[in-house]
VOPAGU-2260 file (C-alpha; in pm, 1 decimal, decimal comma):
REM VOPAGU-2260
SITE   aa  ch    i         X         Y         Z
SITE  MET   A    0    5198,8    5479,3    1799,9
SITE  GLN   A    1    5269,1    5632,9    1458,5
SITE  VAL   A    2    5132,3    5481,5    1139,5
SITE  HIS   A    3    5263,1    5589,9     801,3
SITE  ALA   A    4    4984,7    5719,4     576,7
SITE  THR   A    5    4852,8    5480,1     314,9
SITE  ARG   A    6    4808,7    5757,6      56,9
SITE  SER   A    7    4494,3    5591,2     -76,2
SITE  MET   A    8    4313,7    5927,0     -75,2
SITE  GLU   A    9    4430,3    6284,5    -114,6
SITE  ALA   A   10    4288,5    6635,4    -133,1
SITE  ALA   A   11    4167,2    6762,9    -468,4
SITE  PRO   A   12    4176,0    7135,4    -551,5
SITE  GLY   A   13    3917,9    7323,9    -349,9
SITE  PRO   A   14    3854,2    7650,0    -165,5
SITE  ALA   A   15    4076,7    7732,8     130,5
SITE  THR   A   16    3900,5    7740,2     466,7
SITE  ALA   A   17    4012,6    7811,5     820,6
SITE  PRO   A   18    4120,0    7497,4    1010,2
SITE  LEU   A   19    3909,4    7366,8    1297,4
SITE  PRO   A   20    4084,2    7290,0    1629,0
SITE  LEU   A   21    4185,1    6924,8    1678,4
SITE  SER   A   22    4123,6    6776,4    2023,5
SITE  GLY   A   23    4321,1    6491,8    2174,3
SITE  GLU   A   24    4018,1    6266,1    2138,1
SITE  ASP   A   25    3985,8    6344,0    1769,2
SITE  GLN   A   26    4357,9    6287,6    1716,1
SITE  ALA   A   27    4316,3    5943,4    1875,5
SITE  ARG   A   28    4020,4    5870,4    1645,9
SITE  ALA   A   29    4222,9    5977,2    1343,1
SITE  ASP   A   30    4513,6    5756,4    1452,5
SITE  LEU   A   31    4285,7    5452,0    1482,4
SITE  TYR   A   32    4135,3    5517,8    1140,8
SITE  ALA   A   33    4490,2    5546,8    1002,5
SITE  LEU   A   34    4586,2    5215,7    1161,1
SITE  LEU   A   35    4280,6    5038,0    1021,7
SITE  ALA   A   36    4344,5    5185,4     677,5
SITE  ARG   A   37    4703,2    5060,2     688,0
SITE  LEU   A   38    4607,6    4710,1     804,0
SITE  LEU   A   39    4317,7    4669,2     561,3
SITE  LEU   A   40    4504,9    4792,8     254,4
SITE  ALA   A   41    4827,2    4595,6     307,5
SITE  ALA   A   42    4983,0    4345,5     541,8
SITE  PRO   A   43    5175,5    4503,7     831,1
SITE  ASP   A   44    5552,9    4493,0     814,6
SITE  ALA   A   45    5776,0    4397,2    1106,4
SITE  ALA   A   46    5809,1    4760,3    1220,2
SITE  LEU   A   47    5433,1    4810,0    1243,1
SITE  LEU   A   48    5386,9    4480,2    1428,0
SITE  ALA   A   49    5656,2    4583,7    1676,2
SITE  SER   A   50    5491,2    4923,5    1722,3
SITE  LEU   A   51    5155,5    4757,2    1781,1
SITE  ALA   A   52    5305,8    4515,3    2030,2
SITE  GLU   A   53    5450,2    4803,8    2232,4
SITE  ALA   A   54    5140,6    5023,7    2212,5
SITE  ASP   A   55    4980,0    5144,7    2532,0
SITE  PRO   A   56    4647,5    4994,0    2638,4
SITE  ILE   A   57    4328,2    5175,1    2553,4
SITE  CYS   A   58    4182,7    5293,2    2884,3
SITE  GLY   A   59    4174,7    4996,2    3121,7
SITE  GLY   A   60    4359,1    4739,6    2914,9
SITE  GLU   A   61    4227,7    4386,8    2862,1
SITE  GLY   A   62    3909,4    4424,0    3067,3
SITE  GLY   A   63    3609,0    4649,8    3040,0
SITE  HIS   A   64    3475,7    4774,2    2710,3
SITE  PRO   A   65    3481,2    4554,5    2394,7
SITE  LEU   A   66    3712,5    4809,9    2230,1
SITE  GLU   A   67    3965,8    4767,4    2511,3
SITE  GLN   A   68    3944,7    4388,7    2483,3
SITE  ALA   A   69    3979,7    4393,6    2104,4
SITE  TRP   A   70    4281,9    4626,3    2126,2
SITE  TYR   A   71    4446,8    4408,8    2389,6
SITE  LYS   A   72    4403,8    4094,7    2176,2
SITE  LEU   A   73    4539,7    4271,2    1868,4
SITE  THR   A   74    4850,2    4400,1    2047,1
SITE  ILE   A   75    4921,3    4057,0    2198,1
SITE  ALA   A   76    4887,2    3894,0    1856,0
SITE  ALA   A   77    5124,1    4152,7    1706,9
SITE  ALA   A   78    5385,1    4059,0    1967,7
SITE  ILE   A   79    5383,2    3688,1    1877,9
SITE  THR   A   80    5320,2    3700,7    1501,8
SITE  GLU   A   81    5588,2    3710,5    1234,7
SITE  ALA   A   82    5551,6    3958,2     949,7
SITE  ASP   A   83    5595,0    3684,6     688,6
SITE  ALA   A   84    5308,9    3486,5     838,9
SITE  VAL   A   85    5077,5    3787,9     835,3
SITE  ALA   A   86    5176,7    3864,2     475,5
SITE  GLU   A   87    5084,2    3508,1     375,5
SITE  GLU   A   88    4752,8    3539,4     558,4
SITE  PHE   A   89    4676,6    3873,4     392,3
SITE  ALA   A   90    4747,0    3723,1      49,2
SITE  GLU   A   91    4529,1    3421,1     126,4
SITE  LEU   A   92    4237,2    3639,2     233,7
SITE  PHE   A   93    4252,9    3939,7       2,0
SITE  VAL   A   94    4480,5    3866,1    -296,0
SITE  SER   A   95    4418,7    3616,6    -573,6
SITE  VAL   A   96    4480,5    3569,1    -944,6
SITE  GLY   A   97    4111,6    3482,0    -962,1
SITE  THR   A   98    3850,5    3583,9    -707,0
SITE  PRO   A   99    3988,1    3663,8    -359,1
SITE  ARG   A  100    3824,2    3508,5     -56,5
SITE  HIS   A  101    3721,2    3857,9      54,5
SITE  ASN   A  102    3650,7    4175,5    -141,1
SITE  PRO   A  103    3607,0    4448,6     123,4
SITE  TYR   A  104    3441,8    4694,9    -113,3
SITE  GLU   A  105    3125,8    4898,0     -59,8
SITE  SER   A  106    2998,0    4814,8    -409,2
SITE  ARG   A  107    3044,5    4442,7    -353,4
SITE  TYR   A  108    2838,1    4444,5     -35,2
SITE  LEU   A  109    2567,9    4692,0    -136,5
SITE  SER   A  110    2505,3    4588,0    -496,8
SITE  GLY   A  111    2671,3    4247,6    -529,0
SITE  PHE   A  112    2917,7    4368,3    -793,3
SITE  LEU   A  113    3254,4    4543,9    -787,7
SITE  ASN   A  114    3287,5    4894,9    -933,5
SITE  ASP   A  115    2910,7    4939,5    -940,0
SITE  ILE   A  116    2670,5    5225,9    -862,7
SITE  PRO   A  117    2780,3    5266,5    -495,9
SITE  LEU   A  118    3131,1    5352,1    -619,0
SITE  SER   A  119    2991,0    5619,5    -850,1
SITE  VAL   A  120    2788,5    5766,9    -563,4
SITE  LEU   A  121    3097,2    5763,3    -341,8
SITE  ARG   A  122    3308,5    5937,8    -604,5
SITE  ALA   A  123    3050,2    6213,5    -634,1
SITE  ASP   A  124    3047,7    6255,8    -256,5
SITE  LEU   A  125    3428,0    6264,0    -245,7
SITE  ALA   A  126    3433,2    6530,7    -513,6
SITE  GLU   A  127    3202,7    6741,9    -297,7
SITE  LEU   A  128    3451,7    6701,1     -13,2
SITE  HIS   A  129    3743,9    6787,5    -243,8
SITE  LEU   A  130    3891,8    6439,4    -205,3
SITE  ALA   A  131    4008,3    6198,5    -474,1
SITE  ARG   A  132    4189,6    5870,5    -514,8
SITE  ALA   A  133    4562,1    5920,9    -467,9
SITE  ALA   A  134    4784,4    5877,5    -770,0
SITE  GLY   A  135    4921,2    5525,1    -775,6
SITE  ALA   A  136    4668,5    5385,1    -528,4
SITE  GLY   A  137    4609,2    5017,4    -600,6
SITE  ASP   A  138    4255,2    4994,0    -462,7
SITE  PHE   A  139    3935,7    5174,1    -554,3
SITE  GLU   A  140    3790,1    5442,7    -330,3
SITE  ASP   A  141    3520,3    5214,4    -186,3
SITE  HIS   A  142    3768,3    4969,9     -30,8
SITE  LEU   A  143    3707,7    4965,6     345,0
SITE  GLY   A  144    4068,2    5065,0     406,0
SITE  ALA   A  145    4036,8    5362,0     170,7
SITE  LEU   A  146    3714,9    5465,6     346,2
SITE  CYS   A  147    3902,0    5455,3     678,6
SITE  GLU   A  148    4169,6    5676,0     525,1
SITE  THR   A  149    3895,1    5915,0     411,8
SITE  MET   A  150    3758,0    5925,7     766,1
SITE  ARG   A  151    4107,9    6000,6     896,0
SITE  LEU   A  152    4126,7    6299,3     663,3
SITE  LEU   A  153    3780,6    6420,0     762,3
SITE  VAL   A  154    3866,8    6393,3    1132,7
SITE  ALA   A  155    4222,6    6531,9    1130,8
SITE  GLY   A  156    4264,5    6699,7     794,7
SITE  GLY   A  157    4569,3    6673,8     574,6
SITE  PRO   A  158    4774,8    6865,4     318,1
SITE  GLY   A  159    4534,0    7092,6     132,9
SITE  LEU   A  160    4232,9    6977,1     334,1
SITE  PRO   A  161    4121,6    7118,9     670,0
SITE  ARG   A  162    3950,1    6882,7     913,2
SITE  GLN   A  163    3576,6    6866,7     868,8
SITE  PRO   A  164    3293,4    6937,1    1115,4
SITE  LEU   A  165    3147,3    6646,0    1310,2
SITE  ALA   A  166    2828,6    6664,1    1103,0
SITE  ILE   A  167    3027,6    6590,7     785,3
SITE  GLN   A  168    3213,2    6304,3     953,8
SITE  LYS   A  169    2882,9    6158,2    1071,4
SITE  TRP   A  170    2723,1    6194,8     727,7
SITE  PHE   A  171    3009,6    6017,2     552,8
SITE  PHE   A  172    3035,6    5738,5     810,7
SITE  GLU   A  173    2662,6    5666,4     807,0
SITE  ARG   A  174    2642,5    5685,7     428,1
SITE  HIS   A  175    2948,7    5484,4     325,6
SITE  ILE   A  176    3071,4    5270,4     618,6
SITE  ALA   A  177    2785,1    5185,6     853,9
SITE  PRO   A  178    2549,0    5022,9     598,4
SITE  TRP   A  179    2781,7    4735,1     509,9
SITE  SER   A  180    3102,3    4722,2     715,2
SITE  ALA   A  181    2959,6    4495,3     987,9
SITE  ARG   A  182    2880,3    4223,2     734,5
SITE  CYS   A  183    3219,5    4256,6     570,9
SITE  LEU   A  184    3409,2    4240,9     899,7
SITE  ALA   A  185    3201,6    3946,1    1019,8
SITE  ASP   A  186    3290,2    3759,0     699,4
SITE  ILE   A  187    3660,0    3819,7     764,5
SITE  ALA   A  188    3638,7    3734,4    1135,2
SITE  ASN   A  189    3455,2    3407,1    1065,8
SITE  ASP   A  190    3692,3    3289,2     793,7
SITE  PRO   A  191    3879,7    2979,0     917,1
SITE  GLN   A  192    4191,7    3104,0     735,4
SITE  ALA   A  193    4190,3    3429,3     935,6
SITE  SER   A  194    4411,7    3445,7    1243,0
SITE  PHE   A  195    4568,4    3790,7    1281,1
SITE  TYR   A  196    4301,1    3941,3    1057,7
SITE  ARG   A  197    4026,5    3791,0    1268,9
SITE  LEU   A  198    4152,8    4022,8    1542,8
SITE  VAL   A  199    4187,2    4316,5    1305,0
SITE  ALA   A  200    3823,8    4264,7    1203,4
SITE  GLY   A  201    3717,3    4238,6    1567,0
SITE  PHE   A  202    3893,8    4560,9    1653,7
SITE  ALA   A  203    3739,0    4740,1    1355,2
SITE  GLN   A  204    3393,4    4617,0    1459,5
SITE  ALA   A  205    3441,8    4747,9    1813,3
SITE  PHE   A  206    3578,6    5083,2    1694,6
SITE  PHE   A  207    3300,6    5137,0    1441,0
SITE  ALA   A  208    3044,0    5056,4    1711,0
SITE  ILE   A  209    3194,8    5330,9    1928,9
SITE  GLU   A  210    3186,3    5573,9    1637,5
SITE  ALA   A  211    2821,7    5494,1    1564,3
SITE  GLU   A  212    2728,7    5543,2    1930,4
SITE  ALA   A  213    2913,6    5874,9    1947,6
SITE  PHE   A  214    2749,1    6005,3    1631,6
SITE  ALA   A  215    2405,5    5901,6    1760,8
SITE  PHE   A  216    2476,1    6074,7    2093,3
SITE  GLU   A  217    2576,2    6396,5    1918,5
SITE  GLU   A  218    2255,8    6383,9    1715,9
SITE  SER   A  219    2047,0    6343,3    2030,7
SITE  ILE   A  220    2217,1    6649,9    2183,4
SITE  ASP   A  221    2148,0    6852,2    1870,3
SITE  ASP   A  222    1781,3    6751,2    1883,7
């Protein structure tokens, strides 16, 4: 399943380095990060819903691991949900002339305020990685969707940016996603107005749990 890039993040000028090889597993990880970035930053259009509905199962399908179950539920929902309905739900949850029901930003969850110190820390870290907010991006860098797009770039690379070693991926994930994403996704999943996005949140929770386990396993091997 192909997902068009959100262009929330892009490479900033930096030194050229030799690219690392990209395995099939890492390509799959990058694709899932790209999908989550797309779904969290904007409502899916009819083409993306159709692509999701036709997507192959992950491993064993509807049974087995929570990630498989969450993927199965998301693809089934995509098959029976109209794009207009999902757009209305997205607006209800994340868009408002006042205060949205949900603000999926790192600063909001770590400090209680938008555009606060965690965003400054993130921007400094992104500068070290030669990444920056893409021109025209509507959301700040600490939006959960933008952080997923950053992870996609770290895993798979992009124009002007080679993919990064696993240690860098782990560092960024544990520093900017793991400390707060579970609370954010639980808030979305438990919102009575969430239907399709309850399943998006559930899938993100399951995927992030797999990522955390994999990073912990790699650390235990290194030790």
